[in-house]
Structures are given as structure tokens and as C-alpha cells.
Backbone bond lengths (Angstrom), bond angles and torsions (degrees), N, CA, C in turn:
res aa  C-N    CA-C-N  psi(-1)  N-CA   C-N-CA  omega(-1)  CA-C   N-CA-C  phi
1 M - - - 1.344 - - 1.592 113.23 -
2 N 1.324 118.58 117.78 1.474 120.00 -173.36 1.583 110.08 -92.36
3 I 1.281 113.16 102.32 1.556 116.49 -179.45 1.497 108.59 -62.72
4 R 1.305 117.75 -37.27 1.456 121.14 -169.50 1.586 107.92 -64.33
5 K 1.317 115.37 -26.51 1.456 115.27 -178.29 1.602 110.44 -88.81
6 I 1.334 115.74 -16.52 1.482 118.89 -178.50 1.487 109.91 -88.05
7 T 1.307 122.87 -48.16 1.449 122.08 -177.07 1.507 118.98 -56.70
8 P 1.388 117.89 -38.12 1.423 116.23 -178.07 1.468 115.29 -68.30
9 L 1.423 116.28 -19.16 1.436 121.20 -177.76 1.489 112.78 -67.89
10 Y 1.395 117.55 -19.68 1.432 121.65 -175.01 1.544 108.18 -100.60
11 E 1.267 117.58 -0.96 1.564 117.90 177.81 1.416 117.26 50.25
12 L 1.391 113.52 40.15 1.504 117.74 -178.57 1.551 107.47 -76.44
13 S 1.230 120.32 103.12 1.496 122.69 179.52 1.495 110.76 -84.93
14 E 1.386 113.37 174.02 1.431 119.51 172.53 1.453 114.89 -62.40
15 K 1.364 113.61 -31.89 1.511 117.37 -177.99 1.527 104.07 -68.32
16 D 1.403 122.07 -38.90 1.451 124.65 -178.21 1.567 106.02 -58.11
17 R 1.449 114.26 -45.23 1.392 113.07 -175.95 1.551 113.24 -66.56
18 E 1.227 117.67 -29.93 1.509 123.52 178.06 1.485 108.28 -71.80
19 N 1.256 120.30 -34.07 1.435 120.60 177.42 1.573 109.02 -68.77
20 I 1.303 117.36 -38.92 1.404 116.82 -177.04 1.580 109.51 -73.57
21 R 1.308 114.77 -33.07 1.517 117.58 176.92 1.521 111.12 -69.11
22 S 1.245 116.01 -31.39 1.491 122.97 -179.12 1.506 115.59 -54.44
23 I 1.360 113.29 -30.02 1.498 120.02 -172.89 1.527 107.07 -106.60
24 K 1.325 121.13 4.37 1.452 122.40 -174.70 1.597 109.04 -55.81
25 D 1.268 114.54 -56.10 1.537 115.68 -174.10 1.465 112.38 -54.42
26 E 1.325 118.10 -39.09 1.447 122.56 -179.98 1.551 112.26 -68.37
27 M 1.309 111.64 -43.54 1.565 118.87 -172.10 1.597 107.82 -74.74
28 I 1.343 116.18 -28.67 1.480 116.81 177.80 1.495 113.46 -62.79
29 K 1.241 113.82 -28.05 1.537 118.92 179.82 1.465 111.25 -59.00
30 F 1.411 115.56 -33.62 1.427 122.96 -173.05 1.609 110.38 -94.33
31 K 1.277 115.54 12.09 1.496 117.64 -176.94 1.510 115.15 -59.00
32 N 1.279 118.56 -49.15 1.390 119.95 177.53 1.566 118.36 -65.37
33 E 1.402 109.54 -34.57 1.425 117.49 172.71 1.504 112.10 -68.23
34 F 1.360 119.12 -35.82 1.428 121.51 177.17 1.536 112.71 -64.97
35 V 1.324 117.51 -38.27 1.446 120.13 179.64 1.543 107.24 -68.98
36 E 1.261 118.67 -48.91 1.544 119.74 -178.24 1.588 105.92 -55.03
37 D 1.352 117.99 -53.34 1.415 119.96 -175.18 1.445 111.88 -64.11
38 F 1.281 120.05 -31.56 1.531 123.25 179.54 1.551 109.38 -66.52
39 Y 1.282 120.43 -46.37 1.442 124.38 -179.85 1.497 112.26 -73.74
40 N 1.287 120.28 -30.82 1.409 121.52 175.41 1.493 109.18 -68.62
41 Y 1.223 121.60 -44.47 1.428 129.78 174.59 1.553 112.18 -56.45
42 M 1.295 116.64 -55.89 1.447 123.14 -178.36 1.503 113.83 -65.52
43 N 1.373 114.56 -30.11 1.471 119.31 174.49 1.515 113.69 -63.85
44 K 1.383 111.92 -41.23 1.498 118.74 179.35 1.506 108.09 -64.65
45 K 1.260 120.00 -37.63 1.429 124.15 -171.45 1.545 113.81 -83.99
46 F 1.479 111.66 -43.30 1.519 113.04 -172.60 1.535 111.32 -133.31
47 D 1.284 121.96 11.25 1.443 124.26 -173.81 1.487 107.98 53.07
48 F 1.244 117.34 47.11 1.515 127.92 -167.84 1.586 111.33 -55.42
49 T 1.301 114.90 -54.84 1.475 114.00 -174.77 1.449 115.35 -71.60
50 E 1.281 116.39 -27.61 1.461 124.50 175.62 1.491 117.12 -64.99
51 R 1.362 116.96 -27.71 1.311 125.20 -177.92 1.529 113.13 -86.58
52 I 1.394 119.55 -10.47 1.341 123.23 -167.51 1.551 104.01 -113.24
53 E 1.298 124.74 135.14 1.555 125.96 178.00 1.515 105.14 -65.18
54 K 1.387 112.93 145.58 1.396 122.90 -177.31 1.507 115.92 -47.63
55 E 1.378 119.22 -45.89 1.416 122.39 -177.26 1.483 107.09 -64.76
56 K 1.322 116.38 -46.42 1.498 121.99 -177.12 1.476 114.70 -66.31
57 F 1.339 111.00 -26.48 1.497 117.93 178.54 1.441 111.85 -73.36
58 I 1.417 117.34 -40.81 1.463 122.30 173.78 1.491 110.75 -57.45
59 V 1.386 118.02 -47.48 1.372 118.36 -179.01 1.512 111.12 -62.90
60 H 1.399 116.55 -42.63 1.571 120.22 178.19 1.524 108.77 -55.43
61 R 1.355 118.28 -40.09 1.457 121.36 -176.18 1.417 110.74 -63.67
62 E 1.439 119.36 -47.85 1.425 122.34 -177.91 1.571 112.63 -66.71
63 K 1.333 114.28 -32.97 1.488 118.27 177.40 1.503 110.96 -65.45
64 L 1.390 113.36 -39.28 1.422 117.96 -179.69 1.493 111.45 -62.79
65 K 1.345 117.38 -46.76 1.480 120.16 172.72 1.534 114.77 -53.32
66 L 1.340 112.25 -42.11 1.493 118.78 -179.61 1.518 111.81 -63.87
67 W 1.353 114.93 -41.11 1.502 121.58 174.39 1.463 110.69 -60.54
68 Y 1.265 120.96 -46.10 1.473 124.37 178.99 1.485 110.91 -54.58
69 E 1.295 118.76 -46.34 1.515 122.03 176.61 1.426 113.56 -64.48
70 K 1.367 113.88 -45.32 1.455 117.64 178.76 1.552 114.69 -62.02
71 F 1.266 114.50 -35.09 1.491 120.36 179.73 1.472 110.25 -58.33
72 F 1.351 114.36 -46.03 1.531 116.17 -175.80 1.505 109.65 -87.36
73 D 1.146 122.22 -1.51 1.454 125.48 165.13 1.445 108.57 -71.51
74 A 1.398 119.56 -33.11 1.460 128.38 175.10 1.483 110.10 60.17
75 N 1.339 118.76 35.18 1.404 126.11 -179.85 1.598 105.12 -99.89
76 F 1.391 112.46 72.76 1.497 114.77 -172.08 1.517 111.54 -89.16
77 K 1.292 109.18 80.98 1.487 114.87 177.68 1.527 108.98 -127.96
78 N 1.401 116.44 -168.31 1.491 119.56 -172.29 1.497 114.35 -52.97
79 D 1.330 123.17 -39.96 1.418 126.52 -177.00 1.517 107.15 -63.50
80 Y 1.291 117.53 -47.12 1.489 121.69 176.27 1.532 114.07 -58.56
81 F 1.290 114.88 -44.35 1.473 119.48 -174.43 1.532 109.04 -69.17
82 Q 1.262 110.25 -36.86 1.580 115.32 178.51 1.441 110.07 -67.45
83 Y 1.336 120.66 -33.66 1.463 125.03 172.85 1.516 110.59 -60.47
84 L 1.314 117.46 -40.46 1.485 122.76 -178.99 1.517 109.40 -66.74
85 I 1.396 111.48 -44.16 1.455 119.24 -174.72 1.690 107.46 -63.50
86 N 1.258 112.23 -42.10 1.543 116.44 -175.26 1.607 103.75 -71.56
87 A 1.271 116.72 -31.73 1.497 115.17 177.79 1.490 113.24 -66.50
88 S 1.332 115.79 -36.70 1.433 124.07 174.94 1.453 111.02 -63.41
89 H 1.327 119.60 -47.77 1.502 123.28 -179.33 1.535 108.82 -63.39
90 K 1.334 117.05 -36.27 1.540 121.95 175.82 1.599 110.25 -61.88
91 H 1.347 114.08 -40.72 1.468 113.11 -178.49 1.527 111.33 -71.15
92 V 1.280 117.88 -27.22 1.492 119.41 177.32 1.522 105.71 -69.09
93 D 1.360 118.81 -40.24 1.423 123.79 -174.59 1.559 105.04 -64.45
94 L 1.306 118.01 -37.85 1.385 124.83 -171.27 1.478 107.33 -84.92
95 K 1.310 121.80 -0.70 1.461 129.88 178.31 1.539 109.57 55.74
96 I 1.324 114.89 47.44 1.421 123.09 174.42 1.546 105.94 -97.22
97 E 1.365 115.75 125.06 1.431 123.59 -171.71 1.575 110.10 -63.59
98 E 1.313 114.01 157.93 1.450 119.84 -179.12 1.549 107.11 -69.97
99 T 1.300 117.91 -34.43 1.487 123.32 171.90 1.446 111.88 -48.46
100 A 1.317 117.85 -45.64 1.463 124.95 -177.97 1.509 109.88 -57.64
101 I 1.434 116.67 -43.22 1.400 127.12 -174.23 1.671 103.42 -62.71
102 N 1.265 114.73 -49.41 1.418 123.24 -177.28 1.577 109.47 -58.72
103 V 1.365 116.75 -44.41 1.428 122.60 176.73 1.494 106.78 -62.82
104 M 1.333 122.48 -47.62 1.387 118.42 179.53 1.508 118.05 -48.45
105 F 1.324 113.41 -44.14 1.406 118.25 -176.47 1.591 111.55 -73.27
106 S 1.345 113.72 -26.55 1.494 117.66 173.16 1.513 108.34 -66.17
107 F 1.312 118.17 -41.48 1.479 123.05 178.05 1.520 110.65 -60.34
108 L 1.411 111.33 -44.11 1.526 116.28 -174.24 1.486 107.85 -63.12
109 R 1.253 118.13 -45.96 1.485 120.46 -174.50 1.564 106.81 -57.28
110 R 1.309 117.11 -52.59 1.545 121.64 -177.89 1.531 109.66 -61.19
111 W 1.348 116.86 -42.13 1.491 116.56 -175.92 1.480 111.49 -73.29
112 F 1.277 121.23 -39.39 1.514 123.06 175.98 1.501 107.80 -68.19
113 H 1.271 116.69 -35.24 1.514 117.95 -178.00 1.577 110.07 -64.64
114 E 1.304 112.83 -40.27 1.495 114.15 -178.11 1.439 112.67 -75.43
115 K 1.336 118.71 -28.77 1.537 119.13 174.35 1.378 114.66 -72.98
116 I 1.358 118.88 -41.44 1.446 121.33 174.69 1.567 117.66 -56.93
117 F 1.358 106.15 -36.41 1.476 114.96 176.99 1.530 111.28 -62.71
118 F 1.441 111.18 -36.79 1.417 118.87 -173.67 1.530 111.19 -77.60
119 I 1.348 119.53 -30.60 1.447 119.09 -177.46 1.488 118.08 -98.29
120 I 1.476 116.84 -11.63 1.427 120.29 179.96 1.590 107.63 -119.85
121 N 1.310 111.40 127.47 1.518 115.40 -178.35 1.520 111.13 -97.12
122 D 1.330 116.26 -28.25 1.440 117.92 -177.37 1.556 108.92 -74.96
123 D 1.391 116.39 123.45 1.367 121.19 -174.75 1.490 115.96 -65.89
124 Y 1.356 114.27 -38.41 1.490 119.22 179.93 1.581 109.74 -64.25
125 K 1.334 113.91 -53.17 1.428 122.57 176.53 1.511 114.41 -54.03
126 R 1.342 115.31 -46.06 1.410 121.46 177.72 1.556 114.30 -58.17
127 K 1.342 113.64 -46.58 1.439 122.04 -179.53 1.586 107.13 -59.72
128 E 1.306 115.38 -49.59 1.433 123.09 -175.24 1.608 108.91 -58.81
129 I 1.330 115.59 -44.89 1.473 120.18 -179.11 1.566 109.34 -69.41
130 L 1.362 115.88 -41.41 1.456 116.24 177.03 1.487 115.89 -56.26
131 I 1.294 116.78 -46.67 1.447 124.42 174.85 1.456 112.54 -52.55
132 S 1.371 119.37 -47.00 1.363 125.14 176.80 1.518 116.68 -62.11
133 V 1.279 114.89 -41.41 1.452 126.27 179.55 1.599 106.78 -67.43
134 H 1.320 116.41 -45.72 1.444 118.66 -178.43 1.548 109.47 -66.09
135 K 1.287 120.32 -37.37 1.519 124.10 178.32 1.531 107.54 -60.04
136 A 1.319 111.56 -48.43 1.592 114.40 -177.84 1.480 112.78 -66.33
137 L 1.328 116.03 -38.50 1.529 117.39 175.90 1.480 113.84 -66.18
138 D 1.258 120.62 -35.90 1.509 128.33 178.66 1.491 104.78 -66.45
139 M 1.265 116.38 -44.01 1.579 116.59 177.89 1.494 112.98 -64.85
140 N 1.377 112.80 -42.31 1.528 114.32 178.77 1.629 110.66 -63.18
141 A 1.281 113.67 -37.68 1.493 118.68 -176.20 1.594 107.68 -65.51
142 A 1.299 114.62 -41.27 1.541 122.11 -179.09 1.454 109.04 -62.36
143 I 1.302 116.16 -48.49 1.527 121.31 -174.67 1.531 109.93 -66.99
144 M 1.384 115.37 -44.97 1.442 115.98 -179.22 1.511 113.31 -68.52
145 S 1.395 117.17 -34.01 1.443 118.63 176.67 1.436 114.52 -63.48
146 M 1.386 113.88 -45.65 1.516 119.82 178.23 1.484 112.46 -63.25
147 A 1.365 118.72 -38.38 1.454 123.03 179.98 1.487 108.76 -70.59
148 Y 1.348 120.54 -31.35 1.479 123.92 175.31 1.509 109.41 -62.15
149 H 1.365 112.29 -54.57 1.565 118.06 179.59 1.470 109.16 -53.30
150 N 1.392 117.47 -51.37 1.505 117.48 -174.25 1.549 112.98 -60.78
151 E 1.307 113.37 -36.19 1.522 117.67 -178.30 1.542 109.08 -69.10
152 Q 1.319 116.36 -40.54 1.577 121.83 179.09 1.515 107.01 -60.95
153 I 1.415 115.56 -47.05 1.440 120.41 -178.49 1.488 113.00 -57.00
154 K 1.370 109.38 -43.82 1.513 120.62 -175.02 1.586 107.02 -62.17
155 K 1.294 113.62 -45.94 1.587 117.60 -178.00 1.517 110.01 -67.07
156 F 1.251 120.28 -31.90 1.501 117.33 -178.28 1.496 113.37 -97.04
157 T 1.356 121.99 -10.06 1.418 121.81 -177.55 1.512 112.04 -64.47
158 S 1.418 117.70 -41.50 1.387 116.16 176.11 1.467 117.64 -59.53
159 I 1.376 113.38 -36.95 1.506 120.38 174.01 1.461 113.36 -60.12
160 F 1.373 115.99 -47.05 1.366 124.10 178.83 1.518 113.05 -65.97
161 S 1.260 119.60 -38.65 1.440 127.68 175.58 1.575 109.40 -59.22
162 F 1.250 114.86 -53.16 1.463 121.06 178.77 1.432 109.92 -59.04
163 K 1.380 120.25 -48.18 1.426 122.59 178.67 1.559 110.95 -59.92
164 D 1.367 119.16 -42.61 1.471 117.51 176.57 1.478 114.15 -64.73
165 M 1.353 114.61 -34.00 1.531 121.54 178.98 1.579 107.13 -61.72
166 V 1.277 114.00 -48.69 1.511 122.83 -175.13 1.529 104.22 -58.49
167 I 1.445 113.38 -54.77 1.489 114.04 -177.19 1.449 119.51 -63.19
168 S 1.367 114.03 -31.63 1.442 121.03 177.06 1.475 109.80 -68.51
169 F 1.320 117.51 -44.91 1.519 121.43 177.88 1.468 111.17 -59.25
170 S 1.471 114.67 -44.07 1.502 115.66 -178.57 1.512 113.26 -67.52
171 E 1.331 115.29 -32.03 1.436 117.14 -179.83 1.585 110.35 -70.38
172 R 1.260 115.68 -37.79 1.445 119.96 -179.53 1.592 111.06 -66.97
173 F 1.356 110.87 -44.56 1.457 119.16 176.60 1.546 110.58 -58.60
174 M 1.370 114.46 -46.26 1.470 115.19 -176.87 1.591 108.62 -65.46
175 F 1.379 119.16 -32.40 1.356 122.84 -174.56 1.617 105.77 -69.12
176 V 1.373 112.24 -40.88 1.471 113.98 178.89 1.499 114.05 -65.37
177 M 1.385 114.95 -43.69 1.442 120.33 179.99 1.525 108.86 -59.34
178 N 1.405 115.96 -49.84 1.432 115.74 -177.59 1.564 114.72 -65.22
179 S 1.396 117.36 -29.94 1.391 121.02 169.49 1.517 115.31 -61.18
180 L 1.337 114.15 -42.50 1.450 119.96 177.28 1.565 108.65 -66.81
181 L 1.301 120.44 -41.61 1.444 123.42 173.62 1.437 114.09 -53.86
182 I 1.382 116.29 -45.58 1.517 122.70 178.63 1.489 109.12 -57.48
183 I 1.359 113.16 -49.40 1.590 120.74 -179.18 1.557 108.21 -52.89
184 F 1.423 113.04 -49.54 1.457 114.58 -179.98 1.417 114.79 -64.40
185 L 1.313 118.79 -40.28 1.421 124.25 177.67 1.580 112.83 -62.58
186 V 1.225 115.57 -37.52 1.488 123.77 176.74 1.555 107.75 -64.63
187 I 1.307 119.28 -45.51 1.480 123.74 178.44 1.516 111.13 -63.95
188 L 1.366 115.86 -44.34 1.483 122.87 -178.60 1.575 104.76 -66.99
189 T 1.281 121.49 -41.27 1.514 127.90 -174.52 1.559 104.47 -63.14
190 I 1.331 118.04 -51.84 1.455 124.28 174.93 1.395 113.25 -49.31
191 N 1.402 117.67 -51.43 1.506 126.49 -177.02 1.624 106.82 -63.14
192 A 1.332 112.70 -44.51 1.490 117.88 -174.58 1.532 108.30 -66.34
193 A 1.459 120.55 -37.47 1.434 126.61 177.88 1.551 107.45 -63.75
194 Y 1.316 117.62 -46.15 1.407 123.52 -176.01 1.590 106.98 -62.77
195 L 1.304 117.71 -44.26 1.434 123.02 -179.19 1.533 109.22 -63.17
196 F 1.384 114.73 -46.20 1.463 117.34 -178.08 1.588 113.47 -58.39
197 F 1.311 109.47 -52.95 1.480 115.30 -178.78 1.602 113.68 -61.75
198 S 1.331 112.64 -32.73 1.490 116.47 -179.16 1.561 108.05 -68.78
199 E 1.367 115.00 -47.18 1.385 118.25 177.74 1.595 115.49 -66.04
200 L 1.263 114.69 -31.16 1.432 119.77 174.75 1.526 113.47 -64.75
201 L 1.357 114.20 -49.08 1.425 122.72 173.92 1.460 113.12 -54.01
202 E 1.266 115.89 -48.25 1.525 125.74 -178.75 1.493 110.50 -60.75
203 A 1.372 115.70 -39.38 1.497 124.04 -179.44 1.534 110.82 -64.73
204 Y 1.278 112.42 -45.71 1.448 119.48 -177.95 1.540 112.47 -73.25
205 S 1.333 114.10 -35.77 1.479 117.87 178.06 1.627 112.32 -70.48
206 H 1.336 112.37 -28.41 1.500 115.77 176.43 1.513 115.45 -104.29
207 S 1.290 111.40 2.67 1.510 118.84 179.07 1.507 109.12 49.59
208 S 1.364 116.04 45.82 1.465 120.04 -174.62 1.586 107.82 -107.25
209 G 1.319 112.69 130.43 1.405 117.41 176.69 1.561 114.32 -73.57
210 K 1.325 109.47 -33.33 1.436 118.10 -176.96 1.585 106.34 -64.46
211 L 1.299 119.01 -48.85 1.359 127.12 179.08 1.524 111.19 -60.17
212 L 1.297 119.24 -32.19 1.481 126.06 -179.87 1.526 106.41 -70.10
213 I 1.417 114.52 -45.27 1.484 113.52 179.76 1.570 111.13 -69.00
214 T 1.264 121.09 -31.79 1.433 125.76 174.39 1.695 109.05 -63.16
215 A 1.191 111.76 -40.07 1.444 119.20 175.52 1.583 109.72 -61.66
216 L 1.252 113.47 -45.56 1.524 120.60 179.97 1.472 106.44 -58.59
217 G 1.388 122.06 -46.55 1.416 126.00 176.78 1.514 110.70 -52.97
218 S 1.317 119.01 -46.72 1.421 127.10 -179.38 1.568 108.75 -60.69
219 M 1.380 111.46 -46.11 1.520 116.74 176.57 1.502 112.30 -56.24
220 L 1.321 118.49 -44.53 1.448 122.50 177.53 1.565 109.25 -56.18
221 I 1.260 114.94 -46.48 1.580 116.88 -179.50 1.556 107.52 -62.97
222 L 1.309 120.03 -40.35 1.435 124.50 179.64 1.551 107.41 -63.09
223 W 1.225 118.33 -42.67 1.499 121.75 178.55 1.552 109.92 -61.33
224 V 1.324 114.91 -43.73 1.402 117.10 177.54 1.457 113.50 -61.39
225 L 1.278 115.99 -48.32 1.536 120.06 -177.82 1.488 110.43 -62.78
226 I 1.376 117.25 -36.01 1.535 118.85 177.97 1.539 109.88 -66.55
227 E 1.347 119.15 -40.43 1.403 121.47 174.97 1.526 113.45 -62.72
228 L 1.336 117.55 -42.97 1.411 121.01 178.91 1.505 110.70 -62.16
229 L 1.335 115.22 -43.98 1.487 121.39 177.18 1.554 109.29 -58.03
230 H 1.298 113.86 -47.56 1.540 118.23 -177.27 1.587 107.65 -62.26
231 T 1.302 116.53 -44.67 1.512 117.92 175.68 1.426 117.21 -56.55
232 E 1.365 114.64 -44.28 1.514 121.34 -178.93 1.627 108.87 -64.89
233 I 1.257 115.64 -38.26 1.465 121.99 178.02 1.528 111.77 -65.16
234 Q 1.262 116.39 -40.31 1.444 121.77 179.35 1.505 111.87 -69.97
235 L 1.429 112.84 -35.31 1.497 116.75 174.81 1.461 113.26 -59.99
236 L 1.362 116.02 -44.70 1.493 123.56 177.16 1.536 111.41 -60.63
237 K 1.340 119.13 -31.39 1.362 121.12 177.26 1.522 115.82 -82.64
238 G 1.301 113.35 1.15 1.421 120.96 -179.15 1.534 116.26 94.02
239 G 1.325 115.65 14.67 1.469 122.50 178.21 1.504 110.58 -72.34
240 K 1.379 116.88 173.72 1.449 121.47 -176.75 1.488 108.74 -95.97
241 F 1.312 116.98 145.12 1.405 125.88 177.35 1.540 112.18 -65.39
242 K 1.362 119.21 130.64 1.343 123.63 -176.68 1.544 113.58 -115.66
243 I 1.330 113.47 108.11 1.490 123.18 -175.19 1.489 108.32 -66.77
244 S 1.290 119.14 -24.02 1.497 122.93 -176.23 1.609 112.30 -60.26
245 I 1.310 110.17 -36.18 1.443 120.35 -175.84 1.510 104.23 -60.54
246 F 1.305 121.77 -47.28 1.433 121.62 -176.64 1.429 119.37 -73.38
247 I 1.371 111.69 -29.33 1.525 119.56 168.51 1.495 107.46 -61.86
248 G 1.342 114.00 -41.84 1.479 120.82 -179.67 1.531 108.68 -61.94
249 V 1.274 124.91 -42.70 1.395 130.60 175.71 1.527 107.74 -48.38
250 A 1.419 115.44 -56.60 1.354 120.94 -176.14 1.475 114.59 -63.49
251 L 1.352 116.00 -37.21 1.508 121.26 173.92 1.448 115.30 -64.66
252 I 1.389 117.89 -36.68 1.415 119.42 177.15 1.462 111.72 -70.20
253 A 1.305 120.92 -33.07 1.561 125.68 -179.44 1.513 104.66 -66.76
254 F 1.327 123.27 -38.65 1.518 121.68 178.45 1.563 109.31 -71.20
255 I 1.360 115.72 -42.06 1.507 116.60 -179.95 1.441 109.56 -62.38
256 R 1.349 119.28 -35.34 1.532 120.46 175.95 1.506 111.98 -64.46
257 D 1.274 114.80 -40.16 1.473 120.92 177.02 1.525 110.94 -61.41
258 L 1.354 118.40 -41.24 1.382 123.47 -179.39 1.543 109.81 -65.85
259 L 1.401 118.15 -36.68 1.431 122.28 175.99 1.521 112.09 -63.21
260 I 1.308 113.72 -41.11 1.517 119.96 175.22 1.397 115.84 -60.91
261 I 1.418 116.58 -44.19 1.525 123.78 174.12 1.505 108.28 -59.74
262 T 1.266 119.17 -41.69 1.454 121.64 -173.82 1.579 107.97 -69.72
263 L 1.325 119.77 -38.03 1.432 121.12 175.24 1.512 113.06 -61.29
264 K 1.343 117.64 -36.39 1.447 124.87 -175.38 1.550 109.45 -76.43
265 H 1.397 116.87 -13.56 1.463 121.28 -173.04 1.607 110.13 48.72
266 E 1.255 113.07 50.48 1.451 114.22 177.65 1.538 106.36 -83.10
267 A 1.337 112.74 157.95 1.493 121.70 175.14 1.458 104.52 -71.81
268 I 1.427 117.77 157.26 1.355 126.01 172.45 1.452 113.79 -65.60
269 N 1.333 120.08 120.74 1.472 124.20 -172.90 1.591 107.60 -141.30
270 K 1.217 117.35 -178.60 1.497 122.00 178.97 1.504 115.18 -53.71
271 G 1.368 115.97 -36.75 1.384 120.58 -177.45 1.548 110.62 -71.63
272 T 1.373 116.59 -35.59 1.398 120.62 175.07 1.483 114.85 -64.30
273 I 1.368 111.45 -49.65 1.436 118.30 174.26 1.512 115.15 -56.61
274 F 1.286 117.16 -40.50 1.464 123.21 178.82 1.525 109.05 -57.33
275 V 1.501 113.27 -50.75 1.438 116.02 -177.51 1.545 110.18 -63.45
276 L 1.350 118.35 -40.44 1.447 117.49 -176.45 1.510 111.85 -68.34
277 A 1.302 116.40 -38.50 1.498 118.82 174.65 1.476 114.52 -63.42
278 S 1.372 116.47 -35.74 1.488 124.56 -176.57 1.660 106.03 -68.56
279 I 1.368 113.75 -44.94 1.494 121.08 175.10 1.525 109.60 -54.27
280 L 1.340 114.19 -49.21 1.458 119.26 -174.04 1.598 105.69 -64.03
281 I 1.213 120.06 -52.66 1.441 122.69 -177.52 1.493 113.73 -63.16
282 L 1.297 111.74 -43.89 1.560 111.38 -179.67 1.554 110.58 -72.51
283 G 1.298 117.15 -31.57 1.441 120.53 174.67 1.497 113.16 -63.95
284 L 1.217 120.74 -34.23 1.473 126.52 173.64 1.460 111.61 -67.99
285 I 1.356 115.94 -49.92 1.474 121.85 -179.09 1.497 109.53 -61.39
286 Y 1.336 113.21 -43.20 1.476 120.46 174.62 1.573 114.21 -53.62
287 W 1.224 108.02 -51.83 1.618 115.20 178.26 1.493 115.50 -55.63
288 L 1.445 110.92 -45.11 1.456 120.55 -179.74 1.525 108.30 -62.00
289 T 1.319 114.17 -55.25 1.395 118.77 -172.60 1.615 113.11 -61.14
290 A 1.390 109.09 -47.71 1.474 109.66 178.11 1.564 113.53 -61.58
291 R 1.279 120.33 -32.49 1.406 129.90 176.16 1.616 109.03 -58.65
292 L 1.381 111.10 -52.94 1.431 116.32 177.40 1.539 115.50 -60.49
293 E 1.330 117.13 -40.29 1.447 123.56 177.21 1.550 109.10 -62.63
294 K 1.233 117.02 -43.46 1.369 118.50 -179.80 1.532 117.69 -66.17
295 I 1.406 111.55 -37.12 1.517 115.62 171.89 1.504 114.74 -66.02
296 E 1.358 114.33 -37.95 1.538 118.36 178.59 1.524 106.76 -65.81
297 N 1.292 120.42 -42.83 1.498 122.86 179.77 1.539 112.23 -60.50
298 V 1.307 117.00 -37.58 1.443 123.46 177.99 1.607 110.74 -66.73
299 K 1.311 113.54 -42.41 1.491 121.39 178.20 1.498 110.97 -65.81
300 R 1.398 116.88 -40.18 1.436 118.63 179.18 1.495 109.84 -70.72
301 G 1.314 118.46 -33.64 1.526 120.60 -177.66 1.487 110.19 -72.15
302 S 1.343 120.10 -22.22 1.446 124.63 -176.96 1.544 113.18 -85.20
303 R 1.352 113.43 -14.86 1.557 119.17 -177.23 1.548 111.14 -72.95
């Protein structure tokens, strides 16, 4: 927080400081009354004293009296500004809302206004002093509000930094694992392609229908691996996860089982019925999921 940039904005001149000092002796007489009125008002609005521990409240009370005296000393320099900053930090520690601080200064303006009207009869002099007091109060409010914000940010920055670090590590770890998965899928796809072409050549060389069906099963596995590889690449590019691909993997596995059963010419039994039922159910789920994903992609593309 740069105090040097804040204070000139309120054009608080040496004449303003003299105006504030000129009423110090009279205003100090109301110090105890000010403290009582302050806490009575804040209690009505925020249950102020009940929310602060007794020991801390005693300290707060003494600090408020000290601020009252310092304000009418009108020695608005680094020591005074640091006092305001420390007070804001203490309010953050006491979990006093920023709204309460704004209400404090609203009360101060009205209370000071009333007392200045009481002690000064000359209209011109009263107006001049009121302007000076309001300038100083506005400057006080600005410094305390900014210090309050800075302290809040400081308290939560460490939490946010740790959160960002965890997220960053997780994202990098996920990228590494996805990259490894793509490498494994590439290796498996190459092996599946080699197996498919080997079985296909063997089927043609032997003119065997059984070997051709076996090659078809290998082709289905190859297709599944290619789809998985495509999905992983899209995920790395920022694409959306597609559950239909994994349903398709399970569906292909049961279709391959059905091809093997067909090759063996086994009679229809519970195992065959289970495979057929699984293919039917998974096929329906796959169709519904793929349809929903397609509709969602169309909606996203139209936005």
C-alpha cells in the first residue's frame, strides 16, 4: 500500500491540520463519551462487543481512545499511518467485517459533526473546521480499508498458492500418465495390427473360413485400440472424455466371444445366452450414450 499516493488525493493541507488541532482541547473532553457512544452504536448494528473476547475488547477500547487523541493531534505522518494499518490488521484478526469499518466511519462523521456544532458558534469557522475534519476522516477510512484488503489477501494468498501448486502438479502428473498411456496404446495397436495381418494372410493362404473369423476378431480389437488411442489424443488436446468408447470396448469383447463360440460350433447354452444378452444390452447402452454425446456436441457447437 503506497501511502504517498493516497494522502495527496484528499488535499489535506497544513491549514486543515491546524483547524483540527484548534478543537483538540474541547474535543478531548468528550473522549469517554465518544467511546461509550461508539460501542453502543456498534453493538446495535453488529453485536460488536459480544463477538470480541473480553481481553481483546479491553485492548480495542484503549486503542480507540488513543486513536481519538492522535486524530486531534493531526500529526498525519508515517507513525500515524502505521497505527491505522495495524488497527486494520487487528480488525481482520478479530474477524470484524469490512462493512463494520465503513459503518464506524459513518458514525464518526455524524458524531464529530454534532460535537463541532456544539463547541463552535461561528458559522464560517465551523464550516472550515468541518471540511478539514471530513477530509481527515475520509483519508483515515481509505487507508484502513486498503490495509484491511491487503491483510485479507495476505492471509489467503498462501492457501491459494498451495491450491495452485496442487492443481499444477496434478495437471502435469495427468499429462505424463496420459502420455504414457498413449505410448502403450501405440505399442498395443502396432502389435494388434501385426496380429491381424498375420491371421489375415494365413486365412487366405489356407482358404480357411475359421481363420478368417479369427482375423475378424483381431480386427475388432485393432479397431478398439485405435478408438482408445484417438480418445486419449483428443483428451490431451483438451477434448471431452467419451464414455461411449469404453462401452464400445466391452461390447467388442463380447462380440469377439460370440465369434469364438461360433467357431467352436457349440450348442446354445447359458454361456451363449449370457453373451447374446450382454451384446444386446451393451449395444443399446452404446447407442443411447453415443446419441447423447452427439446431441451435446451439437449444442456446444451452436453456442
